[in-house]
Structures are given as structure tokens and as C-alpha cells.
C-alpha positions in Angstrom: 168.6 90.0 -43.4 168.2 86.3 -44.0 171.0 83.8 -43.1 171.8 80.4 -44.5 174.4 78.3 -42.7 176.1 75.3 -44.4 179.1 73.1 -44.2 178.3 70.9 -41.3 178.8 67.2 -41.3 180.4 64.2 -39.6 184.2 64.3 -38.9 186.6 62.4 -36.8 188.3 63.9 -33.8 191.2 66.0 -34.9 189.7 66.8 -38.3 188.5 70.1 -39.8 185.4 71.6 -41.2 184.6 75.0 -42.6 181.2 76.5 -42.0 179.7 79.1 -44.2 176.9 81.5 -43.6 175.5 83.3 -46.6 173.4 86.5 -46.0 170.8 88.1 -48.2 170.4 91.8 -48.6 172.7 94.6 -49.6 173.7 95.8 -46.2 175.6 92.7 -45.0 178.7 94.8 -44.3 176.7 96.8 -41.7 176.2 93.8 -39.5 178.4 92.2 -36.9 178.3 88.4 -37.3 178.4 85.7 -34.7 178.5 81.9 -34.5 176.8 80.1 -31.7 176.2 76.4 -31.0 173.8 74.3 -29.2 174.5 70.7 -28.1 171.6 68.3 -27.2 170.2 69.2 -23.8 172.3 72.3 -23.4 171.7 76.0 -23.9 172.9 77.9 -27.0 176.4 79.2 -26.4 178.7 81.7 -28.0 181.5 80.4 -30.2 182.9 83.4 -32.2 182.1 86.8 -33.6 183.5 89.3 -36.0 182.9 93.0 -36.4 181.3 94.4 -39.5 184.6 95.3 -41.1 186.4 92.2 -39.9 189.0 94.0 -37.8 187.8 92.6 -34.5 187.3 88.9 -33.7 186.2 87.2 -30.5 186.3 83.6 -29.5 185.0 81.4 -26.6 187.8 80.0 -24.5 186.8 76.5 -25.5 187.6 77.2 -29.2 190.4 79.7 -29.0 193.4 78.6 -31.1 191.4 76.0 -33.0 188.6 78.0 -34.7 189.0 81.0 -36.9 186.2 83.4 -38.0 186.4 85.5 -41.2 184.1 87.3 -43.5 183.9 88.4 -47.2 181.6 91.3 -47.5 181.8 91.2 -51.3 180.3 87.7 -51.1 177.9 88.4 -48.2 179.4 85.4 -46.4 181.0 84.7 -43.0 183.1 81.6 -42.4 184.1 79.6 -39.4 187.1 77.4 -39.9 187.2 74.7 -37.3 190.4 72.7 -36.8 191.4 70.1 -34.3 187.8 69.2 -33.7 186.8 67.4 -30.5 183.8 65.3 -29.7 182.6 68.1 -27.3 182.4 70.4 -30.4 179.4 68.3 -31.5 176.4 70.6 -31.8 174.1 72.5 -34.2 176.0 75.6 -35.2 174.0 78.8 -35.9 175.1 82.0 -37.5 173.6 85.3 -36.4 173.7 89.0 -37.3 173.2 92.2 -35.4 173.6 95.9 -36.3 176.2 97.7 -34.3 179.1 96.4 -32.3 180.0 92.8 -31.9 178.1 90.8 -29.3 178.8 87.6 -27.4 175.3 86.9 -26.0 172.4 85.2 -27.7 170.0 87.9 -27.0 172.2 90.6 -28.6 171.5 89.1 -32.1 168.5 90.0 -34.1 168.8 87.6 -37.1 169.5 83.8 -37.0 170.2 81.2 -39.6 168.6 77.7 -39.5 171.7 75.9 -38.1 174.0 73.3 -39.5 174.9 70.1 -37.6 178.5 69.3 -36.7 179.2 65.8 -35.4 182.6 64.9 -34.2 183.3 61.2 -33.6 185.9 59.9 -31.2 
């Protein structure tokens, strides 16, 4: 499966952005999807994940209550709604896919998008 992330940009602290990740292929609904981010000089970290049917969602503690993940299997797209953004949310955000149950670790995912940059100014 090929993934294309979009929706990043520059936003002031307290603002909102919605990231999208469009997937190719006809079996998108079979994949658990995740969002990860990587800030300059730091390792890639888990942000959020959603099961193949959307019934289970997971969040890093740092974004819980501010971010919301969702998916539309008819559109082969997963979303990450980001509210109350903070400067520490600044990073390149990557979407990822894996077959099977949801994962929260980078090495659990088989397919990765190219990343979209989110910059939050103070």
C-alpha cells in the first residue's frame, strides 16, 4: 500500500490542523493505521493509531484530549484532527500502515508515507 500524507503547515499555538493520509490499493480496510512524528534531533515517536474498522483508537499521553484520529474506509483515508496545538507538537508527521492489530511502535509498521511538516509558533 502507498501512503500520501498532507495537511501540514504553520499554525499559531492554540490553533488546529487536520492531517490526511490517503492510501492506494483496494485493501485499505484491512490495515491498522498510525500517526507518528519526528521532531528535529529526536527519534520518531508514536502519536495515535486506529484499528482497521475504526473501533479502537490509541493516543500518546502527550496528545490525549487534543488530537483525534479517524478513518473513512470508503475514501481510503485516515485523518488526524489536531486541536490546541503547542510549540512542542512541531514535527514532521508520518502516517503508517500495518496488517493485523493496532501497533504503537515504529517497527510494527510496514508502510510509511512521506511525512508532512507541522510547525506551531508560540
